[in-house]
N, C-alpha and C positions, 0 to 999 in steps of 0.2 A: 643214445649211449646206453649200453646195457647196465645191468645191475652189477655192483661191485661185490667181490668176494669178501668173506670175513677177514681174510689176510690183508687185502687192500684197505679195508675199513680200519683195521687195527693199526696198520702201518701209517695210514693217513692221520689217525688220532695221535700217534706218537709225534709225528712231524708237526701237527697243528699245535700241540701243547708246548713242544720245545721252541718252535718259532714264536709263539705268543710270549714266552718268557724272554726270548732274545729281543723281540721288539719292545717289550716293556722295559728292559734294562738298557738297550742301546739304540732304540728307535729314534730318540731325540737327536742323535748325531746324524741320522740318515734323513729325517724329515723333521726339522726343528719346529717345535710348537704343536705338532700334530699328535693326536692320540691314535695309535694304530691298533686295529683289532684284526686278528686272523679269523675270518668268518667261516671259511670252509677250505678243505684240502682234498683234492681228487688225485688219486694215484693210478698210473697205468697198470695193466695186469702184470707186466714184468717188473714193476716197482722202480723203473728207471727214470720216470718223469713225474714230478709232483706239481700240480697246478694249484697255486696258492691264491685265494681270493682275500683281498684286504679291504677293510673299511677304515676311512679316515674321519676322525672327529676333530673339532676345534680348528679346522683349516678351510680356507677358501680355495686352496691350490692343490686339490687332491691329485689331479692328473700330473702336475709337476712333481709332487712328492712321490707318486708311483714311479715316474721316470727316474728319479734319483735312486730309488730302491732298486729298480731294474739295473741301473748302472753298477750297483754294489752287489749284484747277484753272486759273483764268485766269492766275495768276502763272507756273505751271509751263508752260502753253502758250506764254506770251510768251517765256520763257527758251528753250524748245525752238525757237521760231521764229527766234530770233537764231542758233541753231546750224545749222538746216537751210535757211536762207533761200536758199542757193545751189543746193540740191538739189531743192527743191519749189516749185511755184507757189503752193500754199496750205498753211497750217499746219492740220492736221486738228483737229477738236474732240476732246478727250480724255475718255474715260470710264474710270474706275478701278474695278477689281473685285478682290476678295480671292481669291487663288489658295490654296485649302486642300488642295492635293495632298499636302503634307507631313503634314498632320494626318490625312488619309485613310490614307496609308501607315502611319503610326504606329498608327492604330486597327486596321488589318488585321494588322499584326505582333503586336499584343497578342492579337487573336483567334486567330491561328495558334499563339501560345505556349500559350494556354489549351487549345486542342485537343490539342496535343502532350503536355500534362501529364496529360490525362485518361487513366485506365486503359482499355486496349483491351477491347472486349467479345469474348468467344469466339464463333466462328461457329456 
């Protein structure tokens, strides 16, 4: 994937900030008990599609929570549209993905701990 233009980055930042506020305010109704973080937003060059990466904390059912959010995409897009209507000509289609960076970091930490506990082999 190529580098994003300044326009794409700026628009992605606006969407990320507004979605973060939306999830903070109403996320509990879409994913009860979960703390939802918008970790990254990537926008296509024509600004028609926004790929939103979400991280879920305080939940064991992140995939189920993501599915329930994906089912509410049109509602979330409408609410986003009311927030950004003065900043954008069109409201992009939203695609939600699970950001598993935290899980990957935890997995790598465990591996490094196991490696450091193993006795060193003499040369």
